[in-house]
C-alpha positions as CSV (number, residue, x, y, z in Angstrom):
1,M,61.8,156.6,98.7
2,P,63.7,158.2,101.6
3,Q,65.1,161.6,101.0
4,S,68.2,161.1,103.2
5,R,71.4,160.3,101.4
6,S,72.9,156.9,102.0
7,A,75.6,154.5,100.8
8,G,75.8,150.8,100.4
9,I,77.7,147.8,98.9
10,L,76.7,145.3,96.3
11,L,77.7,141.7,97.1
12,H,76.1,138.4,96.4
13,V,75.2,136.3,99.4
14,T,77.4,133.2,99.4
15,S,76.0,131.7,102.6
16,L,73.7,132.8,105.3
17,P,74.7,132.7,109.0
18,S,78.1,131.1,108.2
19,R,80.6,130.2,105.5
20,F,80.2,128.0,102.5
21,G,82.2,125.3,104.1
22,I,84.1,125.1,107.4
23,G,87.3,126.9,108.3
24,D,88.3,130.4,107.3
25,M,86.9,130.4,103.8
26,G,85.5,133.9,103.8
27,P,83.3,136.2,105.8
28,S,80.0,135.0,107.0
29,A,76.9,137.0,106.2
30,F,76.8,138.2,109.8
31,E,80.4,139.2,109.7
32,F,79.7,141.2,106.5
33,V,76.8,143.0,108.1
34,D,79.2,143.9,110.9
35,F,81.6,145.3,108.3
36,L,78.9,147.3,106.7
37,D,77.9,148.8,110.1
38,E,81.5,149.7,110.9
39,A,81.9,151.2,107.4
40,G,78.8,153.4,107.8
41,Q,76.9,151.7,105.0
42,S,73.1,151.6,105.1
43,V,72.3,149.3,102.3
44,W,73.4,145.8,101.3
45,Q,72.4,145.0,97.7
46,I,72.4,141.3,96.8
47,L,71.6,139.2,93.7
48,P,68.6,136.9,93.5
49,L,68.4,134.2,96.2
50,C,66.4,131.7,94.2
51,P,67.6,128.2,93.2
52,T,69.5,128.2,90.0
53,T,69.5,126.2,86.8
54,A,72.5,125.1,84.8
55,G,75.2,127.8,84.7
56,N,74.5,128.8,88.3
57,S,73.2,132.2,87.3
58,P,70.9,133.8,90.0
59,Y,68.9,135.3,87.1
60,S,67.9,131.8,85.9
61,S,65.9,130.0,88.5
62,Y,63.4,127.1,88.7
63,S,61.4,129.1,91.2
64,A,60.6,132.8,91.7
65,F,59.6,132.1,95.3
66,A,62.0,129.5,96.8
67,G,65.4,129.9,98.3
68,N,68.7,128.4,97.1
69,M,69.9,125.5,99.2
70,L,73.5,126.3,98.4
71,L,73.2,129.4,100.6
72,L,72.3,127.4,103.7
73,S,74.8,127.3,106.5
74,P,76.4,123.9,107.2
75,E,77.3,124.8,110.8
76,A,73.8,126.0,111.6
77,L,72.5,122.5,110.8
78,V,74.5,121.4,113.8
79,T,73.9,124.4,116.2
80,D,70.2,124.4,115.5
81,G,69.9,120.7,116.3
82,W,69.1,119.3,112.8
83,L,72.3,117.3,112.4
84,G,74.6,115.6,114.9
85,D,78.2,116.7,115.3
86,Q,79.6,113.3,114.5
87,R,77.6,112.9,111.2
88,F,78.6,116.4,110.2
89,E,82.3,115.8,110.8
90,V,82.1,112.6,108.7
91,I,80.4,114.3,105.7
92,A,82.7,117.4,106.0
93,G,85.8,115.1,106.1
94,D,84.6,113.3,102.9
95,N,84.1,116.6,101.2
96,E,87.3,118.4,102.1
97,K,87.8,119.8,98.6
98,A,84.5,121.6,98.8
99,F,85.9,124.1,101.2
100,N,89.6,123.8,100.9
101,G,89.8,124.9,97.3
102,D,90.4,128.4,95.8
103,V,88.9,130.8,98.4
104,E,88.0,133.4,95.8
105,Q,86.3,131.1,93.4
106,V,83.4,128.9,94.3
107,D,83.4,125.3,92.8
108,F,79.6,124.9,92.5
109,E,79.8,121.2,91.6
110,L,81.7,120.3,94.7
111,V,79.7,122.6,97.0
112,T,76.4,121.3,95.6
113,D,77.3,117.7,96.3
114,F,78.5,118.6,99.8
115,K,75.3,120.5,100.7
116,R,73.1,117.8,99.3
117,Q,74.7,115.2,101.5
118,L,74.5,117.4,104.6
119,L,70.8,118.3,104.0
120,A,69.9,114.7,103.2
121,A,71.5,113.6,106.5
122,A,69.8,116.4,108.4
123,F,66.4,115.4,106.9
124,E,66.9,111.7,107.7
125,Q,67.7,112.6,111.3
126,S,64.9,115.2,111.7
127,R,62.1,113.8,109.6
128,E,60.1,112.2,112.4
129,K,59.9,115.3,114.5
130,L,58.7,117.6,111.7
131,A,55.1,116.4,112.1
132,S,55.1,117.9,115.6
133,H,57.4,120.8,115.0
134,D,55.2,123.9,115.4
135,Q,57.4,126.3,113.5
136,Y,57.8,123.9,110.6
137,Q,54.1,123.3,110.4
138,Q,53.3,127.0,110.6
139,F,55.8,127.7,107.8
140,C,54.2,125.0,105.6
141,Q,50.7,126.4,106.2
142,S,51.5,130.1,105.8
143,Q,53.6,129.5,102.6
144,A,51.4,126.7,101.1
145,W,50.3,129.1,98.3
146,W,53.7,128.7,96.6
147,L,55.4,126.0,98.6
148,E,53.1,123.1,97.7
149,D,53.6,123.5,94.0
150,F,57.3,124.1,94.3
151,A,57.9,121.1,96.5
152,R,56.0,118.8,94.1
153,F,57.8,120.2,91.1
154,E,61.2,119.8,92.8
155,A,60.3,116.2,93.9
156,L,59.2,115.3,90.4
157,R,62.3,116.9,88.9
158,E,64.5,114.7,91.1
159,H,62.3,111.6,90.7
160,F,62.5,111.7,86.9
161,G,66.0,113.2,86.6
162,E,64.6,115.6,84.2
163,S,64.0,119.4,84.6
164,N,61.9,119.8,81.4
165,W,58.4,119.0,82.7
166,T,56.9,118.6,79.2
167,R,59.0,115.3,79.1
168,W,57.5,113.9,82.2
169,P,54.9,111.2,81.9
170,E,51.3,112.1,81.4
171,G,49.6,112.7,84.7
172,C,52.6,114.8,85.9
173,R,52.7,117.7,83.5
174,A,50.5,120.0,85.7
175,P,49.8,120.0,89.4
176,S,46.1,119.2,88.8
177,D,47.1,116.0,86.9
178,L,48.8,114.4,89.9
179,N,47.0,111.4,91.3
180,D,47.2,110.0,94.8
181,S,49.5,107.2,93.7
182,M,52.1,109.5,92.2
183,L,51.9,111.8,95.3
184,E,52.5,108.9,97.5
185,E,55.5,107.8,95.3
186,I,57.2,111.3,95.7
187,K,56.0,111.9,99.2
188,N,59.5,111.8,100.7
189,G,60.8,114.2,98.0
190,I,58.0,116.7,98.8
191,L,58.8,116.6,102.5
192,F,62.5,117.0,101.8
193,S,61.9,120.0,99.6
194,K,59.7,121.7,102.2
195,F,62.3,120.9,104.9
196,K,65.0,122.7,102.9
197,Q,62.8,125.7,102.3
198,F,61.9,125.9,106.0
199,L,65.7,125.9,106.9
200,F,66.2,128.7,104.3
201,E,63.4,130.8,105.7
202,R,64.7,130.5,109.3
203,Q,68.3,131.3,108.4
204,W,67.4,134.2,106.1
205,N,65.0,135.8,108.6
206,Q,67.7,135.5,111.2
207,L,70.2,137.3,108.9
208,K,67.7,140.0,107.8
209,R,66.7,140.7,111.4
210,Y,70.4,141.1,112.4
211,A,71.1,143.4,109.5
212,N,68.0,145.6,110.3
213,E,69.1,145.8,113.9
214,K,72.4,147.1,112.8
215,G,70.7,149.8,110.6
216,V,71.4,148.0,107.4
217,Q,68.7,147.4,104.8
218,I,68.8,144.6,102.3
219,C,68.0,145.4,98.7
220,G,66.9,142.2,96.8
221,D,66.8,141.7,93.1
222,M,63.9,140.4,90.9
223,P,64.5,139.2,87.4
224,I,61.5,140.1,85.2
225,F,61.3,136.7,83.6
226,V,61.4,133.1,84.9
227,A,62.9,130.0,83.5
228,F,60.7,127.7,81.3
229,E,61.8,124.6,83.3
230,S,60.4,126.0,86.5
231,A,57.7,125.4,89.1
232,D,56.3,128.8,88.1
233,V,55.5,127.8,84.5
234,W,54.6,124.3,85.4
235,A,52.0,125.4,88.0
236,N,50.8,128.5,86.0
237,Q,50.7,127.5,82.4
238,D,47.7,129.7,81.6
239,Q,49.8,132.7,82.5
240,F,52.4,132.1,79.8
241,L,52.4,132.0,76.0
242,L,52.6,128.2,75.5
243,D,51.5,125.8,72.8
244,P,49.1,122.9,73.5
245,A,52.1,120.7,74.4
246,G,53.3,123.1,77.0
247,D,56.3,124.4,75.0
248,P,56.9,128.2,74.6
249,K,55.4,129.8,71.5
250,F,57.7,132.8,72.0
251,V,60.8,133.6,74.1
252,A,62.5,136.6,75.6
253,G,65.7,138.4,74.6
254,V,66.9,141.7,73.3
255,P,67.4,142.9,69.7
256,P,70.7,143.4,67.9
257,D,72.8,146.3,69.1
258,Y,76.4,147.3,69.1
259,F,77.2,144.5,71.5
260,S,75.8,141.8,69.3
261,A,74.8,141.8,65.7
262,T,72.2,139.1,66.3
263,G,70.9,140.3,69.7
264,Q,70.6,138.1,72.8
265,L,68.3,135.0,72.8
266,W,67.5,134.4,76.5
267,G,64.9,131.7,76.0
268,N,62.6,132.6,78.9
269,P,58.9,132.0,78.1
270,L,56.9,135.2,77.7
271,Y,54.0,136.1,79.9
272,D,50.4,136.1,78.6
273,W,49.8,139.7,79.8
274,Q,46.1,139.6,78.8
275,A,45.5,136.5,80.9
276,M,47.4,138.0,83.8
277,E,45.3,141.2,83.6
278,S,42.1,139.2,83.6
279,D,42.8,137.9,87.1
280,G,44.1,141.2,88.5
281,F,47.8,140.3,88.1
282,A,47.4,137.9,91.0
283,W,50.7,136.1,90.2
284,W,52.6,139.4,90.2
285,C,50.9,140.6,93.4
286,N,52.0,137.3,95.1
287,R,55.5,137.7,93.7
288,F,55.9,141.3,95.0
289,S,54.4,140.2,98.3
290,R,56.9,137.4,98.8
291,A,59.9,139.6,97.8
292,L,59.0,142.5,100.0
293,N,58.6,140.1,102.9
294,Q,62.2,139.0,102.3
295,F,63.8,142.3,101.5
296,D,63.5,146.0,102.6
297,I,64.0,147.3,99.0
298,L,63.6,145.5,95.7
299,R,65.5,146.1,92.4
300,V,63.4,145.1,89.4
301,D,65.7,143.9,86.6
302,H,65.0,144.7,82.9
303,F,62.3,147.2,83.9
304,R,62.0,148.3,80.3
305,G,60.2,145.0,79.6
306,F,57.1,146.3,81.3
307,D,56.8,149.0,78.7
308,R,57.9,147.0,75.6
309,Y,59.5,143.6,75.3
310,W,61.3,141.8,72.5
311,K,59.2,138.9,71.3
312,I,61.1,136.1,69.6
313,P,59.5,133.0,67.9
314,A,60.6,129.9,69.9
315,D,62.0,128.3,66.8
316,A,64.1,131.3,65.8
317,E,67.8,130.8,65.4
318,T,68.8,134.3,66.6
319,A,67.1,137.1,68.5
320,A,67.2,139.2,65.3
321,E,63.9,137.5,64.2
322,G,62.1,139.2,67.1
323,T,59.7,142.1,67.2
324,W,58.8,144.8,69.8
325,E,55.5,144.2,71.6
326,N,53.7,146.4,74.1
327,G,54.0,145.4,77.8
328,P,51.5,145.9,80.5
329,G,52.9,149.3,81.6
330,D,52.1,150.2,85.1
331,K,49.2,147.8,85.6
332,P,51.0,145.1,87.5
333,F,52.5,147.7,89.9
334,T,49.1,149.4,90.3
335,A,47.5,146.1,91.2
336,A,50.2,145.3,93.7
337,R,50.0,148.7,95.3
338,Q,46.3,148.2,95.9
339,V,47.1,145.0,97.8
340,L,50.4,145.8,99.4
341,G,50.6,149.6,99.7
342,D,53.8,151.4,98.9
343,L,56.3,149.5,96.7
344,P,59.9,150.4,97.6
345,I,61.3,149.5,94.2
346,W,64.4,150.5,92.2
347,A,64.0,150.3,88.5
348,E,66.9,148.8,86.5
349,D,66.5,151.0,83.4
350,L,69.9,150.5,81.7
351,G,70.5,149.6,78.1
352,D,68.5,150.7,75.1
353,I,65.9,152.9,76.8
354,D,63.5,155.3,75.2
355,Q,61.4,158.1,76.6
356,A,58.4,155.9,77.1
357,V,60.4,153.8,79.6
358,H,61.4,157.0,81.5
359,D,57.8,158.1,81.5
360,L,56.6,154.8,82.9
361,R,59.2,154.8,85.6
362,D,58.5,158.4,86.6
363,R,54.7,157.7,86.8
364,L,55.5,155.0,89.2
365,E,57.9,157.2,91.1
366,F,60.7,154.6,91.0
367,P,64.2,155.9,91.1
368,P,66.4,155.1,88.1
369,M,69.9,153.8,87.9
370,R,73.1,155.7,87.0
371,V,76.5,154.0,86.3
372,L,79.5,156.1,86.6
373,Q,81.6,153.9,84.3
374,F,79.3,154.7,81.5
375,G,79.6,158.4,82.0
376,Y,83.3,158.4,81.3
377,A,83.2,155.8,78.4
378,D,81.8,158.3,76.0
379,A,82.6,162.0,75.9
380,D,79.2,162.8,74.5
381,D,77.3,160.9,77.2
382,D,76.9,163.0,80.4
383,F,73.8,161.1,81.4
384,H,75.8,158.8,83.6
385,R,78.4,161.4,84.7
386,H,78.5,162.0,88.5
387,T,78.1,165.8,88.0
388,T,74.7,165.3,86.4
389,F,73.1,162.7,88.7
390,P,69.7,163.7,89.9
391,S,68.9,163.3,93.6
392,H,66.2,160.8,92.8
393,C,68.4,158.0,91.5
394,I,70.5,155.0,92.6
395,A,74.1,155.6,91.5
396,Y,76.8,152.9,91.0
397,T,80.4,152.8,90.1
398,G,79.5,149.7,88.1
399,T,77.2,146.6,88.3
400,H,77.7,142.9,88.5
401,D,77.5,142.9,84.6
402,N,80.4,145.4,84.2
403,D,84.1,145.3,84.5
404,T,85.3,145.9,88.0
405,L,86.2,149.6,88.5
406,M,89.9,148.9,88.4
407,G,89.5,146.5,85.5
408,W,87.6,149.2,83.6
409,F,90.1,151.9,84.5
410,Q,93.1,149.9,83.5
411,A,91.6,148.9,80.2
412,R,89.8,152.0,79.2
413,Q,90.8,154.0,76.2
414,V,90.8,157.7,77.3
415,D,87.7,159.4,75.7
416,L,88.4,163.0,75.0
417,S,86.1,165.9,74.9
418,D,86.0,168.3,71.9
419,D,88.8,170.3,73.3
420,G,91.0,167.2,73.7
421,E,90.8,166.8,77.5
422,D,90.3,163.6,79.4
423,L,87.1,164.3,81.3
424,L,88.0,162.1,84.3
425,A,91.6,163.3,84.7
426,P,90.8,166.6,86.5
427,Y,89.3,164.6,89.4
428,L,92.3,162.3,89.9
429,N,95.7,162.7,91.5
430,D,98.8,160.6,92.3
431,E,98.4,160.8,96.1
432,E,95.5,158.4,96.6
433,K,94.5,155.1,95.2
434,V,92.4,155.5,92.1
435,H,89.5,153.4,93.1
436,F,89.0,155.4,96.3
437,Q,89.1,158.7,94.3
438,I,86.4,157.5,91.9
439,I,84.3,156.2,94.7
440,K,84.5,159.6,96.3
441,L,83.0,161.1,93.1
442,L,80.1,158.8,93.4
443,Y,79.6,159.6,97.1
444,Q,79.8,163.3,96.4
445,S,77.2,163.2,93.7
446,A,73.6,164.3,94.3
447,A,72.2,160.8,94.1
448,N,70.2,159.8,97.2
449,V,71.8,156.4,97.2
450,A,75.3,155.4,96.1
451,I,76.2,151.7,95.7
452,I,79.6,150.2,95.1
453,P,80.3,146.5,94.4
454,L,82.6,145.1,97.0
455,Q,85.2,144.4,94.3
456,D,85.4,148.1,93.6
457,A,85.8,148.9,97.3
458,L,88.7,146.4,97.4
459,G,90.3,147.8,94.2
460,L,90.3,144.5,92.4
461,D,90.9,144.0,88.7
462,N,88.7,141.9,86.3
463,S,89.9,138.6,87.8
464,A,87.2,139.4,90.4
465,R,84.5,140.2,87.8
466,M,81.1,138.6,88.7
467,N,79.5,138.2,85.3
468,V,80.1,138.6,81.6
469,P,76.7,139.0,79.8
470,G,76.1,136.5,77.0
471,V,78.5,134.0,78.5
472,A,76.5,131.0,79.8
473,F,79.1,129.4,82.0
474,G,82.0,130.4,84.3
475,N,80.3,133.3,85.9
476,W,79.1,134.0,89.5
477,T,82.0,132.3,91.2
478,W,83.9,135.2,92.8
479,R,84.0,135.2,96.6
480,S,85.6,137.7,99.0
481,K,88.3,136.6,101.4
482,K,87.5,137.1,105.1
483,E,90.8,139.0,105.7
484,A,89.9,141.5,102.9
485,L,87.4,143.2,105.1
486,T,89.9,145.1,107.2
487,E,89.4,147.8,109.8
488,D,91.3,150.2,107.6
489,L,88.9,149.6,104.7
490,A,85.9,150.1,106.9
491,K,87.5,153.3,108.3
492,Q,88.2,154.6,104.8
493,L,84.6,154.0,103.6
494,R,83.2,155.4,106.8
495,I,85.2,158.6,106.4
496,M,84.0,159.0,102.8
497,T,80.4,158.3,103.9
498,V,80.6,161.0,106.6
499,V,82.3,163.6,104.5
500,S,79.7,163.2,101.7
501,G,76.8,163.5,104.1
502,R,75.7,159.9,103.6
503,L,76.0,158.8,107.2
504,S,72.9,159.1,109.4
505,E,72.1,157.8,112.8
506,S,68.7,156.7,111.7
507,R,70.0,155.2,108.4
508,I,67.0,154.5,106.1
509,T,63.7,153.3,107.4
510,L,61.1,152.1,105.0
511,S,57.5,151.1,105.9
512,I,56.2,148.1,104.1
513,D,52.5,147.1,104.4
514,C,52.5,143.4,103.6
């Protein structure tokens, strides 16, 4: 990890080169990079980019390797020559509600239908030229190791109208089962899937290159588990704890705690770590390789699961029926380092963490996370207080799973120390906006990297909260208004970045051997 101090912003990507729809719906990804540059920010942290399952959570995806078509730019389909102006205007006109609704809340159903129509029209117009399109052919060849299985899975998913692959007809329940007749039947769907992934790769690389040229590094996010109804499990069944029918024997979750008396039953299939170790953790090496080609830095979610994980019988009614099991420890990371070299990883080590998790993280030399909100929610907990942050950590005002900073501040019950004092009060005054004062505390801490969600930089309340853990639907919809990214806000953030010593002409430079 770099030793220079830096600052960044956490914001989920809502579209790549341009907006979700057309018109002034919100800042494009390129405009946001410009804002980060003006604000002196060196890091843009995002949520996972993979295609989502029901509920639209970026942490529940049917591929650990593919990109989400909802992030594709509609306008770029026209400017890049994949879709004619007239056809675009017709589809856009028929889907006016998809981009003329509530600017700050994404309507996934409307947007999904709109994007599917656009992409289907672009594919119909462009299909004949793909066979002789050098960049498309090169992409398909270089990414065949994951793309082939994914495209077949997605094509079958659409063909049968069913995402649970164990319910597909015999002869389709594993890649090796597919015969020539079925492959011919879904040929068009396979090509369409590859076409969408090709567009995603082009648009994403364009954005990442632009960000890096501006001195902004992108930190991606990797969920530890994958969804059962995914190309990953379908194509790698021997890598998971499944029964002979292909269903999970055990699923992931977390045990009961003060948040939930029954724990959390996530439902993800568990890895067969013994099988993975027998082939040198090849699947994990491939996963890290793909991620570190997409991002400059990688945050690994639920890092504690590599030390120990909560193993729940698949037929259990609640997570309380689970047991702790030993994970693989540092073995997947050691295997990946042997192939890829240095791993620029941040460890998400929040929650119920014991010393063994700290030891594992420290052996791997991954920086931990600190969350300022936690440090002032309990008078006895100074672990997350800005005055105790070590330099080797990534510090946050809050994460996508927390209240916004102002939502937390407005709702918090003042926690007093033994002598009856509010521990946060000495740092606050009546002359400046509260959220800026608290952000300053984060920036002035010893942490090498300080990250603030955009909602916190804007001083928004919980109406802008991104996610409520344990709630399956209604999350992940918040979107920033374009006009919210003002010159005054950029100037304010830049001043705080300069004063705290977090602005550097060189920004952060990481070397990744892929």
